[in-house]
BAMARMAR-764893 format. One record per residue: x, y, z of N, C-alpha, C in turn. Coordinates in steps of 0.1 Angstrom, whole numbers, plus 5000, padded with zeros to 4 digits. Layout:
REM BAMARMAR-764893
XYZXYZXYZ
...
REM end
This chain:
REM BAMARMAR-764893
500849885000500050005000500950125000
500950204989501750324988501150434997
502050505004501550615013502450735010
501850845013502550975012502651025026
503851025033503951065047503651215049
503651295038503451435040501951465041
501051375038499651395038498951285046
497951335054497151235062495851305065
494651245062493351305065493151275080
492951385089492951365103491651315109
490551315102489251265107488951125100
488851025108488750885103487650805110
487050715101486250605106487150485107
487350425119488350325121487650185121
488250085115487749955116488449885128
488049765131488449705144490049695144
490649645134492049625135492849755136
492349865130493049985132492850045146
491650025152491350065165492450005174
492549875173493549805182494949845179
495249865166496649905163497050045168
496050135168496250275173496350265188
495450195195495450195209496550105215
497150025207498249935212499450015216
499650135211500750225215500150355221
500250365234499850495240500550615234
501850595231502650705225502050745211
501750655203501150675190499750745191
498950695200497650755203497750895208
498650915217498851055222499251155212
500251105203500651195192499551225182
498751125180497651145170496651245176
496351235189495551335196496151475195
497451485198498151615197498051675183
498051595173497951635159496451665155
495551655165494151675163493451575154
493951455154493251345147492051295155
491051265148489851215155489351085148
489150985157488650855152487350825157
486450775149485150725153485050585148
483950515153483750375148482250355145
481950255138480550225135480050135146
478750115147478150025158478649885155
478849845143479449705140480849695146
481649795145483049785150482949785165
482049875171481849875185481549735191
480649665184480249535187481449435187
482249445176483349355174484449385185
484649505188485649545198485249505213
484049535216483649535231482549435235
481749395225480549315229480649165225
481149145213481149015207481748915216
481048805219481548695228482848635223
483848615232485048555229485248425237
485848325231486148195238487048225250
488148305247489048335258489548475255
490048545265490448685264491848695270
492848725261494248745266494348875274
495448885281495649005289495849125280
496449105268496649215259495349265253
494449165250493149205245492349275255
492449235268491649305279492249445280
493549465279494149595280493649685269
493549635257493049715246491649755247
490849655252489349685255489249795265
490049785276490049885286490450025281
491450025273491850155267490750215258
490150125250489050175242487950235251
487550165261486450225270486850355276
488150375280488650495286488550605275
489050575263489050675252487550715249
486650625249485250655246484650745257
485050715269484550805280485150945278
486250965272486851095269486351155257
485451085249484951145237485551095224
486551015225487250965213486550825209
486850785197486350655191484850635194
484050745192482650735194481950645184
480950575188480250485179479050555173
478950525160477850575152477050465146
475650475146474850375140474750395125
474550285118474350295104472850305100
472550385090471150395086470850275076
469550275072469150175061469950195049
470150325045470950355033472450305034
472950325046474350275049474450125047
473450055053473449915052473249865038
472449935030472349895016473649915009
474350025012475750045006476649925010
476549885023477349765027476949645019
475649625017475249505009475949504995
475949624989476549634976478049614977
478749664987480149644989480449494992
479549435000479849305004479849204992
479149234982479049144970480449154963
481149254965482449284958483649214965
483649204978484749144985484249064997
485048965001484648895013485348965025
484649065030485049135042484049125053
484449155065483449155076482649285076
481549275084480649395085481349515091
482349495100483049605106483749685095
484549615086485249685076484249755066
483249675062482249725052481449845058
481049835070480249945076481150075077
482450055080483350165082483650235069
483750155058483950215045482650295041
481550235043480250295039480050425047
480350425060480050535068481050645065
482350615062483350715059482950775045
482450695036482050755023480850855025
479950805034478750895036479151025042
480051025052480351155059481551225053
482051165042483151225034484351245043
484751145051485951155059486851035057
487951035063488850925061488350785066
488950685061488750545065490050485068
490250445081491550385085491350245088
492250165081492250015082493649965081
493849845086495149775084494849645076
493749635070493349515062493549555047
494349485041494749525027493449515018
492649415019491449405011490449515013
490249555026489349665029489949795024
491249815025491849935020491649945005
491949834998491749824983490349854979
489349794986487949814983487549964984
488050024995487750164997488350244985
489550214981490150284970489450254957
489050134954488350094942486950154942
486350184954485050244954485150394953
486350444951486450584948486650674961
486950604972487150684984488550744984
488650874985489950934984490850934996
490250895008491050895020491050765027
491550655020491750525026493150525031
493250505045494550515051494850395060
496050395066496450285075497150335087
497250255097497950295109499450325106
500150245098501550285094501550425087
500550455079500450585072500350695083
499450675093499350775104500750785111
501450675114502750675120503750755112
503750735099504750805090504450955090
503150985089502851125089503251195102
503051135113503351185126504951205127
505651115121507151125121507551235111
506951245100507251345089506951485095
505851505102505451635107506151675120
506951575126507651605138506851585151
505651535149504851515161505351385169
506051305162506751195168508251215164
509151195173510551215170511151075166
512451085162513150955158513250865170
513350925182513450845195512050775198
510950825192509650765195509450635187
510250615176510050495167510050365175
511150345183511350225190510250205201
509850315207508750305217507450265211
507050325200505850295194505850145189
506850105183506949965178506949865190
507749895200507749805212506349795218
505749915220504349915226503449835217
503549845204502649775195502949625196
504149575196504449435198504049385211
504249465222503849425236502349405236
501649485228500149485228499649365220
500549275215500049165207499649195193
500149305188499749345174500849295164
500549305151501449235142501949325130
501849455131502249535119503649605121
504449555130505749625133506549635121
506649535112507449555099506949675091
505649685091504949795083505249935089
505249935103505550065110507050105107
507950005107509350035104509450085089
508750025080508850065066508250205065
507150235072506550365072507450475078
508250435088509150525094510250565084
510750465077511750485066511250575055
509950555051509350635041509250785046
508950805058508850945064510151005063
511250935067512550995066512951025052
512650935043512950965029512251075023
510951095027510151205022510651335028
511051335040511651455046512951485040
513851385037515051405030514851465016
513851415009513551464995513151604996
512351645006511851785007513051875010
514051835018515151925021516151935010
516151825001517151824990516651904978
515451954978514952034967515652164966
516052214954516652344953515752464956
REM end
């Protein structure tokens, strides 16, 4: 997924995996807030994150759920219901890809409110792009933009990645690649005559 570290749409509808990936690093989440990023979720994602029954719950999953509840009490990651029209859009989208209702509802809602859609699922990202959504983004994209704009420093890279890994998440190689893209983009900017 090609990203431009110099640009990031700050208002996003987040799917389940991106909610967990953002919240897995308190440093990343704090920097996103400082940059005035705002994330919301659909009622489907709310269900997947906090209500859906699980056979077992790991300590890292419980931590992420607790962080989400705290964030929601503070007004972040607010849940929004989908209308009949939104659900019809989901049905149309669903026929195109085998994705879950969380991803599909997030794409449909983001398109409806004309805001960003943040996901770390390649198929969901591609479907949003193929559907003409101009602001399909990822957590590594957010990370690279925060590095590029100086809201996260070079010393924050290892902290964010370590927190992400400790949180049981799996996009550390993508975060590292995004970090390198941000540095290259910054270098390209300063090298221009």
